[in-house]
N, C-alpha and C positions, 0 to 999 in steps of 0.2 A: 445180819439182819437184830437191830435192840430194839426194836419195837414192842413195848408196853402190853399185857392181853389184856386191860380191864380200862374203859373209858369211860367220864363223865360229860354229863349236862354240865351246862357253867350257868348258874343263874343266881341275880342278886350281889354278881360279886363272887360267889363260892362255887366249887366243883360238887355234884350234887347225883347219888343216884335216881332214875326214876323212881315216880309214886308209887307205879306199882310193880314195879321189881324184876320187870322184864327188862332186856337187852334185846341189841342187831347183830349179827354175826358177822363179821366180813371178810373177806377172803382176797386173796392173793389173782388176780386173772389172768396171769399167766401160768399159774400150778394148778389153780380151784382147789388151793390148800385153805385155812383158814387160818384168820391173821390175827383176830382178836375182837373181843366186844364191847359192844359202848352202852350207856342205858340208854336205853327204847323213848321216847315223849312219847307220854298220848296225852289226854284233854287234861288233864291233871297237872300233867305237866308247862302243858301252855299257858295256862290258868297263871301257874305262879311266875315264868316269865313274863309272861305282860301286868301280869300285876306289880313284878318288880319295876320295866320299864315304863311302866304308868307313874308307879313310886315317884319315879326319877327325874322325870321329867316334869311335874306335876310339882314336884319342890325346887327346880329350875336349877339344880344344881348344878345343871349343864348348860343350860338356855342363857343363866344370870352372867356367865361367864365374859370375860371380855374376849372377843372375838379370839382374838390373837393366840391368847392362851390357847382355848378348842385347837388353834391352828398348831400347835406347838405338842402340843399331846401328840395328834395325828402325824405329824414330823416324827414323835417318839417312836408312835409303834414301828414306824419303816425302819426307824435305827435298829429296833428289837429285828424286827421282821430277818430284816441282812445278817443279826447276827447269829444268828440260829436254823440260817438258810439249808443248812446242809441236815442237821438234824431236820427239818419239818420236808425237807424234799426226800428223803429218803421215806418217809410215811407215804409222801402222795406219791413215789413209785409204785412201792409196792401195792396200795390198796388201789390205786387208779388203773394203774401199769405204763402209765408217761418213764418216758424214758428218764435216766437219770440230771442231764446236760440240759432240757426239757423244764422238768420238777424245778429245778431250781432256779431259770429263767420263768416259770410261774411265783416264786416267791417273793424274785424281784420285781417283776412285773406290780407283786399284788402292792408290794413298798411305793413301788412309783406311785400307783395311786394315794395311797396315803399322804407322799409326800407334796402332790399337785394341790390335792382339795384340802391341806394344811396349810396351804399358800394361799389359798380361796377364804378360805374363814373370814379373813377381812376385809375382805372385797364383796360381804354380800351385803348392798348398802341400800336405804331407800331413798326420798326424793322428798323436794320442796314443791309446791303447788300453790306459783301465786295465781289468787283471788281478788285482790284490788284490796282499799283500804280494810282494815276493821278485823280481815281475816289471816289467819293462819292455819296452812291446811299441809299435812304430809304424809307419807307412806312410812309403813312400819314392814320389814321382810319378819313374816312368821313361821317358825316351823310348826311341821302336822300334829309330830305329836308322838304317838308311837308307830313307827314305822318298822315291817313289817320284809322278809324278806327271803323268798321260800326258794334256796339254791341249785341248780342244776348239778348231774354228777360228773358234767364232761372237766368243768376247770374250779374248782369248789374255792379256793382259795381267793385267786383274782377276779373272779365275778362275786364275791363276797366283797373285798375291796372295793371295788367300780359304785356299787353300789350303798353300802355299809361308808365308805368313806364321806361324801359328799351328803350322804343323812345326817353324818354325827356334826360336819360341818356347820351346818345349817340351824343345828341346835336340840335337833330330833334323837329319840332316845331307840333302839333297834333290838327288833326280835329275830333272830339268822335260824331258820330248820335247814338246817345242814343232809344232803343225800345219806338214803340209806345204803348205798352202793357204797361211798366213799367218804362217809362224814369225821374220821380219824381228826385229819390234821390239822380242820377250821379252829378242834377244841386248842389250839395255842395263842387265838386270838385271844383266849380268857384268861390267858397268865400274862400275856402280855399287855391290856389292859388294862387291870389291875398295878402291876409297876408300874406304870404310865403316870398313874394318876387317875384315870376317870371314873366318876364314881360307882359307886355301887347299883346295878341296875340298868346302867348305859347303854350298857352291853349285854348281851343272852344268846347264850347258843345251844339250841337243841337238837337229837337226830331222832326221823321219826320218820313215819309212811304218811307218803300223800291222802289216805283216804282215810285217818285219825288225824294225826299230830298235823296235816297240812289243813286239812278243813275245819278243826277245831281254831286252829290260829288264822285261817282267812273269815271264820264267822263269829269271830273277837267280839265284844261289842265298844271291848277298850282299845281297837286295835282303828288306829286313822288314817290307815294306805297299805299298800300294796304292792308289792316289787317282786314279778318274779322273770324267771326266763328259763324256758323250757319246749313241751311241744304247745301247738293248737288247743290241742282238745282238753289240755290239764288250764291252759291259758283259757280260754273257754269259758269253763267253769270258776274261774277266779273272777275274771269280768263282772262275769252276770250275779256273783258275789257282789262286786266292789258298787253295780252296782243298783244293789237291793238294799246294800249298807249307803250307798251313796258316800263312798270316799275313793279320793285319787288312786290312781294305777298307774303302773310303769310295766308294761309286759315287752320283753325282748322273745319271739316264735321262731319257727322253724326258720328254712332256707331253701331254698332248691336254684340255689345262685350259677350263675351261665358268664364263662370268660369267650371272647366272642376276636376269630384270630380272623385278623385279614392279610389278604397277600404279600404283603408288606410286613409284616410283622417279622422281627427278629425270634428265630426260630429260637433260639438259646436262650432267650428269657419265659417266652414260651414254655419248653421241658422246667427253665429253674420254676417258676409260678407251678404250675402243676405238680410239679414235688411236694412243696410247703403247701398247696391250696390246697390238695386232695388227701397227701398223705401222713402229714404232719399230723400225730397222736392217732392216725390210722384213721383217717379221717371223720373221726367224733368231733366236730369244731360248726356247731350254726353256719358261719359265715363260710365255709369251705365251697371252691371253685369244685361241684359235684358232677357238671358239665360241662363239657368241651368244643364249641362252635368252632366249624373249620373252614374258612374258603375252600370252596372244591380243587381248586387251581393246587393249591399244597395240601388237599387234603390227607390224600396216600403218605407223604413224606414225614407231616405232621407224626401220624401214629406212627408210622418205622420208627421216628425220633424216643417218640415214647416207650413205645414196647423196649426199644435200648437201655432207655433209665428206670424204669420199673425193673428190667433184670439184673439191675447191679444193688436191689435193696435189697437190706437185709433182714430177718425178720427171727424175735429171742423177747428176749425178759428187757423189761424197761433198765436193770440195774446193769445189762451189756451196752445201754445206749446206742439198741437196733433201731432200726430206720422204719420196719413194720412194728408194733405191738399190738398185744393183745384190746381185741373189744374189750368192755366192763364187762361183760355176762354172756352166759350162754345165750337168757333172750334174745341179746340185741346181735348175737352172732345167728342165731334160727333168723328172726328180719332183714338182717341182710343176704343172707342165702338163698333165702324166697325171693329174694327183688330182683337179686341178680338171673335166678328160673324163671320168673316173669318175663326178664329183658327177651330169655335166649326161646320161652314161646313164642314170645312179640315177632320175633326173626330177628332180632339185635344177636349181632356175633361179637365169643367172647376172645379176644386178642389174647391175653393174658391175664391168670387167677382164675376165676370163676367159684371156689369154693374154700372152706377152710382149708386150713394145716392140717392132713393126715396125720396119726398116730401123736398127736399133742395135745396134753392134758387142759391146758388152756384153751383160751377163748380166740384163737388166732385164725383173721381172715388172709387169706392172700391177696398182696395186692393184685388188682382187676381193672382190668382195660375194658368195655362196652363198646364195641364198634357199630355203625349204620343203626346207629340208636333214633328207628321215628320221632317225631316233637310230643305225640301224642300216650306213648307210650308210658305205663303205669309207672315205669326205671327211671323215667325223666321229668316229671311229674310229682314225685314223694320222694320227700327226703330218707335218705338211705342209715346217713348215719353211721357210714364204716369206708374203710378204703377201696371203693369205686367212683370211678369216671366213667360219665358216657357222653360218648363222642358220635358227634352228630352233622354233615356236612349241609351250608348252604349257598348259595350260588349269588347271592348280591347282596348289599350292606343292606336293603328294605326287610330280605327274607333273614337274614340273620337278627335284628333288633326284632322281628317278628318274634320268631322263636326263640330269643331270650326271654321277651316278656310274655310268654305264654305259657305264666304258672301261676297259680294266687299267690303265691310269694312273690316277696320283694323285698329281700334284705340287704344283698351287694348282687353288682355284675360287673364287670371287665372287657376291656377295652384292650388289644396288641395289635401296634399299627406304628410305621415310623411318619406317619401323617399328625401330627398335632392340629391340623384346623381339623380332619376327618376323626381323632379322637375325641378332641371336642364336640364334634356335636353329633357322637354317635353316643358320648356319655350322658345329655344332655337328654338325649332318646329312650335313655334306659332303662330299667326303673327298677329302684332302689335306694336304698335307704344310703348306702357309701357305692361309691363308682369309682373302680383302681383301671388306671393305666399303665399300660408293661409293667406294670409289680403285683402280683395280690397279695392282700396284708400290706398295702402301700399305708400308711399311717403310726398311730401310735396313741396311747392315751391322752394324748389331749384333744382328739378330732372323733366333732358326736358320730353317734353310732345307733343306728337304729333303724326298722322298717317299713315298710308300705305295704300293705292287703293284708294276708293272712300270716305276714313277721310282726305284725304287731304295729305300735304306735309308741311314740314317748321315745327320747334322746338319754343314750347314757353316753360316759366319755365325755371328757373337752367340760370347757365354760356351760353349755346347753346343758348340762345333766346338773348343774346346782339347783337348777329351776324348780326340779322335780320337786325339790325337797324344803321347799317353802312358798305359804304363800302370803299374798299383800293384802293385808289392813293398812285401811286410811282412814288420819284423823282431822278431823276441819272445826275449827276454834273462833268464835265469836269473839271476837277481845273488844271489852269495855260494857 
């Protein structure tokens, strides 16, 4: 491991230590050992970052560029991310616990976002509105200004790219608050930003805790937009702040997504989707398939197939590309264990796993299958963010859809069936911003993603997302 020991924030084109001189300690969740430290941003650092972003925006150094040139810079970011992907992926692997191959994929996915929105930068267009003789009327798409992005710990570099790339494409400047648990690898974007020609202040990256750094960023009077991915309680606070300040916000919050297995489903596809849907990155995915609803006629067979699959999963450090890697922290591990205990106390059965990995220095949770889960139990209603699948039986389509829709969330849902008429009928009835048929995580960066209910609102990814980052100005002119 060749990770340097001290990292800094990136403000106004320069790497700097924090105003107060404090740092955040970063550890390897697979071992609990110290990796490095990074400058801890607090209110004073937020002020500097926002001032730099505002100064850059007000200078119009970015907004007045020909859009195709902004797009080329974004595509250059993608090129640099790929050139340095092994270096960046190593840091992701050690600070987040993600497998090395998956870490490389995360860097590539981030690069894809910059490529995609680089290609859209010169497609953000206004329109002419005919008002009759003597008038000219047209619209101008205008960036909001300083766009603040508060990033979660589960996919930092991908989720930075998902929001920051369209924000920059539209001509905004950005302040990125990296998560305190794995903030190191986002700083590579600072190095890359200057090398591809972004003006100083266009991209600012700070690492800090939510209660001081995050709050100061949300409350800052010169921030014009809030973009957040994370928990429902924190999302409520951010939306409250946005409402008080009357600024736009994009929020993608939690999920308790269900896959619905019909009697005619291809069980090979069900097993494959379950493996990736809940056990990828140890279930630390907002859109994970954390509930599986199985028609009673095939329930026992599906459970047996899933037990066989889980028995074949390896557990270990991400550097070894294990199937199950550590959870991000001891706190997260305790939370997941507690949810499993609550399910057992409520009458569910643990078919596999159910506890942390014994005698491990890291934060490893066994891949867990909870059977006979009733729809109203806590484990079926509350997001676990761990490798825990709750399995429940249903008797008919109506009951299955009712159970699937029976949470306060609405991020994703899915259905497994070989009857395409039934598939699309059920997809239309399932509550969620994205519905998968016969393959969990079907889609890509081109497909819109977001929630309904307490999973949030607004859409990220795809062409829909670019509209989050500008507003329409109308200009009407009397001629003569």
